[in-house]
C-alpha positions as CSV (number, residue, x, y, z in Angstrom):
1,M,6.6,-2.7,3.4
2,L,8.8,-2.1,0.4
3,N,8.7,-4.2,-2.8
4,P,11.2,-3.2,-5.5
5,T,10.9,-4.2,-9.1
6,V,13.3,-3.6,-12.0
7,T,12.6,-4.1,-15.7
8,S,14.3,-2.9,-18.9
9,L,12.8,-0.9,-21.8
10,T,14.1,0.3,-25.2
11,A,12.6,3.6,-26.2
12,P,12.6,4.6,-29.9
13,D,14.2,7.9,-30.8
14,T,13.6,9.3,-34.3
15,T,16.6,11.6,-34.2
16,A,19.2,9.4,-32.7
17,P,20.1,5.7,-32.2
18,K,17.7,3.9,-29.9
19,K,18.3,4.7,-26.2
20,R,17.9,2.0,-23.6
21,Y,16.2,2.7,-20.2
22,Q,16.0,0.7,-17.1
23,A,12.6,1.1,-15.3
24,E,13.1,0.8,-11.6
25,A,10.0,0.5,-9.5
26,C,8.9,0.1,-5.9
27,V,5.7,-0.4,-4.0
28,A,5.4,0.7,-0.4
29,K,2.6,0.8,2.2
30,H,2.2,1.8,5.8
31,T,-0.9,1.4,8.0
32,G,-0.4,4.8,9.5
33,D,-2.4,5.4,12.7
34,R,-5.4,3.3,11.6
35,T,-6.2,-0.1,12.9
36,E,-6.5,-1.7,9.4
37,Q,-4.7,-1.3,6.1
38,Q,-7.3,-0.7,3.4
39,D,-5.0,0.6,0.7
40,R,-3.7,-1.8,-2.0
41,A,-0.9,-1.2,-4.5
42,A,1.1,-3.4,-6.9
43,V,3.5,-3.3,-9.8
44,F,3.8,-6.2,-12.3
45,A,5.4,-6.8,-15.6
46,H,3.5,-8.1,-18.6
47,P,4.0,-11.9,-18.9
48,N,4.7,-11.8,-22.7
49,R,5.4,-8.2,-23.8
50,K,9.0,-7.2,-22.9
51,G,9.4,-3.7,-21.5
52,T,5.7,-3.4,-20.5
53,L,4.6,-3.0,-16.9
54,M,1.7,-1.8,-14.9
55,A,1.4,0.0,-11.6
56,V,-2.0,0.2,-9.8
57,L,-3.1,1.7,-6.5
58,A,-6.5,1.7,-4.7
59,D,-7.6,3.4,-1.5
60,G,-10.5,1.4,-0.1
61,M,-13.5,2.7,1.9
62,G,-16.5,1.1,3.5
63,G,-16.3,0.0,7.1
64,H,-14.4,-2.9,8.6
65,S,-12.8,-5.0,5.8
66,G,-15.2,-3.5,3.2
67,G,-12.6,-1.0,1.9
68,A,-9.9,-3.6,1.8
69,M,-12.1,-5.9,-0.2
70,A,-13.0,-3.1,-2.7
71,A,-9.3,-2.1,-3.1
72,E,-8.3,-5.7,-3.6
73,Q,-10.8,-6.0,-6.5
74,V,-9.1,-3.1,-8.3
75,I,-5.7,-4.9,-8.1
76,L,-7.2,-8.3,-9.2
77,K,-9.0,-6.7,-12.2
78,A,-5.9,-4.7,-13.2
79,R,-3.7,-7.8,-13.3
80,Q,-6.3,-9.9,-15.1
81,N,-7.0,-7.3,-17.9
82,F,-3.3,-6.4,-18.2
83,E,-2.2,-10.0,-18.8
84,A,-4.8,-10.2,-21.6
85,F,-3.7,-6.9,-23.1
86,A,-3.1,-7.2,-26.9
87,P,-2.2,-3.8,-28.5
88,A,-3.4,-5.0,-32.0
89,S,-7.0,-5.1,-30.7
90,E,-7.1,-2.8,-27.7
91,S,-5.5,0.6,-27.0
92,A,-3.8,1.5,-23.8
93,P,-6.5,4.0,-22.8
94,D,-9.2,1.5,-23.5
95,L,-7.4,-1.1,-21.3
96,L,-7.1,1.3,-18.4
97,R,-10.7,2.4,-18.7
98,S,-11.9,-1.2,-18.8
99,I,-10.0,-2.0,-15.6
100,I,-11.7,0.8,-13.6
101,D,-15.2,0.2,-15.1
102,E,-15.1,-3.5,-14.5
103,A,-13.7,-3.2,-11.0
104,H,-16.5,-0.8,-10.3
105,I,-19.1,-3.4,-11.4
106,V,-17.5,-6.1,-9.3
107,I,-17.4,-3.9,-6.2
108,K,-21.0,-3.0,-6.6
109,L,-21.9,-6.7,-6.8
110,T,-20.1,-7.4,-3.5
111,R,-22.6,-5.2,-1.7
112,F,-25.2,-7.9,-2.3
113,T,-23.1,-10.6,-0.7
114,S,-21.7,-8.7,2.3
115,E,-22.9,-6.3,5.0
116,Q,-20.4,-3.6,4.0
117,D,-20.8,-0.7,1.6
118,P,-17.4,-1.0,-0.2
119,H,-16.0,1.8,-2.3
120,S,-12.5,2.5,-3.7
121,T,-10.4,5.0,-5.5
122,A,-8.2,3.8,-8.4
123,V,-5.0,4.9,-10.2
124,V,-3.8,2.7,-13.0
125,F,-0.5,3.3,-14.9
126,M,0.9,1.4,-17.8
127,M,4.4,1.9,-19.3
128,Q,5.4,0.6,-22.8
129,P,8.7,1.1,-24.5
130,D,7.5,4.2,-26.4
131,R,4.9,5.7,-24.0
132,A,3.1,5.8,-20.7
133,D,-0.6,6.0,-20.0
134,W,-2.6,6.4,-16.9
135,A,-6.2,6.7,-15.6
136,H,-7.7,7.6,-12.3
137,C,-10.9,7.9,-10.3
138,G,-11.3,9.5,-6.9
139,D,-8.7,11.3,-4.9
140,S,-5.7,9.0,-5.1
141,R,-3.2,10.8,-7.2
142,F,-0.9,10.3,-10.2
143,Y,2.2,12.5,-10.7
144,H,4.7,12.7,-13.6
145,F,8.0,14.3,-12.8
146,R,10.8,14.8,-15.3
147,S,14.3,15.3,-13.7
148,G,12.5,16.5,-10.5
149,S,10.1,19.0,-12.2
150,L,6.4,18.4,-12.2
151,V,5.0,17.6,-15.7
152,T,1.5,16.8,-14.7
153,R,-0.7,15.5,-11.9
154,S,-4.2,14.1,-11.7
155,V,-7.1,16.3,-10.6
156,D,-8.9,14.9,-7.6
157,H,-12.6,14.0,-7.9
158,S,-13.4,15.6,-4.6
159,L,-15.5,18.4,-3.2
160,V,-12.6,20.5,-2.1
161,E,-10.9,20.1,-5.5
162,E,-14.0,21.4,-7.2
163,L,-14.1,24.4,-4.8
164,V,-10.4,25.1,-5.6
165,R,-11.2,24.9,-9.4
166,K,-14.0,27.4,-8.9
167,G,-11.7,29.7,-7.0
168,R,-13.6,29.4,-3.8
169,L,-10.8,27.7,-1.9
170,D,-7.0,27.6,-2.1
171,A,-4.8,24.5,-2.0
172,E,-3.8,25.1,1.6
173,G,-7.4,25.6,2.7
174,A,-8.4,22.4,0.9
175,L,-6.1,20.4,3.2
176,R,-7.8,21.7,6.3
177,H,-11.4,21.7,5.0
178,P,-13.8,19.7,7.2
179,N,-15.2,18.0,4.0
180,R,-11.8,17.2,2.4
181,N,-12.6,13.5,2.3
182,V,-15.9,13.9,0.4
183,L,-15.5,12.3,-3.1
184,L,-17.6,13.2,-6.1
185,S,-16.7,10.0,-7.9
186,C,-15.4,6.6,-6.8
187,L,-15.7,2.9,-7.6
188,G,-18.7,1.1,-6.1
189,S,-21.1,4.1,-5.9
190,E,-24.5,4.2,-7.6
191,R,-23.2,6.5,-10.3
192,E,-20.8,5.4,-13.0
193,P,-17.3,6.3,-12.1
194,R,-15.6,9.3,-13.7
195,V,-12.4,8.2,-15.4
196,D,-9.8,10.7,-16.4
197,I,-7.0,9.5,-18.7
198,G,-3.6,10.9,-19.7
199,H,-0.4,9.9,-21.5
200,A,3.2,10.9,-22.1
201,S,5.3,10.1,-25.2
202,P,8.2,9.9,-25.8
203,L,9.8,8.8,-22.5
204,V,13.2,9.9,-21.4
205,G,15.7,9.2,-18.7
206,G,14.8,11.1,-15.5
207,D,11.0,10.5,-15.9
208,A,9.5,9.4,-12.6
209,F,5.9,8.4,-12.0
210,L,4.3,8.4,-8.6
211,L,0.9,6.9,-7.6
212,C,-0.2,7.6,-4.1
213,S,-3.1,7.7,-1.7
214,D,-4.1,10.8,0.3
215,G,-2.4,9.4,3.3
216,L,0.8,10.5,1.5
217,W,0.0,13.6,-0.7
218,A,-1.7,15.4,2.2
219,Y,1.7,15.9,3.8
220,I,4.1,16.1,0.8
221,G,4.2,19.0,-1.6
222,E,4.8,18.6,-5.3
223,E,8.2,20.3,-5.4
224,E,9.4,18.2,-2.4
225,A,8.2,15.0,-3.9
226,G,9.8,15.7,-7.3
227,R,13.2,16.5,-5.6
228,I,13.1,13.3,-3.5
229,L,12.3,11.2,-6.5
230,A,15.0,12.8,-8.6
231,E,17.7,12.4,-6.0
232,N,17.0,8.8,-4.9
233,S,16.2,5.3,-6.1
234,P,12.5,4.4,-6.0
235,R,13.1,2.3,-2.9
236,E,14.9,5.1,-1.1
237,A,12.4,7.7,-2.3
238,A,9.5,5.6,-1.0
239,S,11.1,5.1,2.4
240,T,11.8,8.9,2.7
241,L,8.3,9.9,1.6
242,I,6.6,7.6,4.1
243,E,8.9,8.7,6.9
244,L,8.1,12.4,6.2
245,A,4.4,11.7,6.0
246,R,4.4,9.8,9.3
247,Q,6.3,12.7,11.0
248,R,3.9,15.3,9.8
249,A,0.8,13.3,10.6
250,R,1.7,13.6,14.3
251,G,-0.2,10.5,15.3
252,G,-3.3,11.1,13.2
253,G,-2.2,9.7,9.9
254,D,-4.3,7.7,7.4
255,N,-3.2,4.6,5.6
256,I,-0.3,5.3,3.2
257,S,0.4,3.6,-0.1
258,L,2.5,4.5,-3.1
259,A,4.1,3.1,-6.2
260,V,7.1,4.6,-7.9
261,V,8.3,4.0,-11.4
262,K,11.5,5.7,-12.5
263,L,13.3,5.6,-15.8
264,V,17.1,5.5,-15.8
265,E,19.1,5.6,-19.0
266,V,21.4,2.7,-19.5
267,P,24.8,3.7,-21.1
268,S,25.4,2.1,-24.4
269,R,28.2,-0.5,-24.5
270,P,31.2,0.9,-26.6
271,K,32.0,-1.3,-29.6
272,S,35.3,-3.1,-29.2
273,D,38.1,-2.2,-31.6
274,F,39.1,-5.8,-31.8
275,P,37.3,-8.7,-33.5
276,A,35.8,-11.4,-31.2
277,L,37.8,-14.5,-30.9
278,G,37.1,-17.0,-33.6
279,A,35.8,-14.3,-36.0
C-alpha cells in the first residue's frame, strides 16, 4: 500500500535569497510473510502551520492484535500532539519526546483492559521550513541522506546493537544473531522508554529522510538505500525498497513499513521584463 503526500516549504538562507523546496512524501506497508500487519506508519501536514509535517512509524509487538493496537496508539498520539503543537510554548524535541512518553503510558494502560501484552517501537519525525527533528525508541530506524550519502542514522535499542557498540559483534553478525529481535527499550514495557533525539538544520534540496521497521532495514544496506532514494521519487523508492526486501526475505519476511520524505528544490520563477497588464 502506497500513500503519497506532497507539501511545500520555504527554507531560510542567510547567504542568498530564500530557496523554496517541495517536500514529497510517501508511506508504504507490506504484510510480508506474516498473517497480520502489526506495523503502522503515517505522514500528515500540520492543520495550521504551513510547511510543517510529521512522519511517524511504529512496529507493534504483543501477540494477536496486541501489537497492532500498540502501534496504532503511537500514530494516534502523534497526530493529536502534533495538531496541538505551538512553537511559542513548546520546542520540537519536547513535542517528539511527549509523543513517545505519552504513547508509552497509553500502551501500558491497555494491558489492564486486554489479554495481550502490547509493546511497540516508535520513530517520530517533524519537518519545519528551517529544520528537521526526530526521535526514536526501539529498533525501528531513522535515516537522513543528503544527495544519496548517509548523514546519520538512529542507533537501535537492541541487544545486538549493544554488542556491536562494544566490539563483540560486527554488523553482519548482528543480522544473523539468534537474539537479534531482543529489545533493550520499547513502548509498553515496565521501564520508562529510552528516547534518542536528533535534528538537522538548515535543510537543502536532496535531503531525504527514511523511517522504517526492521522488516525493511534487515535486507537493505545504507549505501543502497541512499542511492535508491536519490535516484527516485518517494513513491518509486518505496516500491523498489519493498520489492528488494521481499525478494531477499525468501519467504520468511516480517511486516514491512516505511515512510519517506524528500526535499526537492523548486526553481524560482524568472521575473518578467514586461509590466503586468493594467500596471
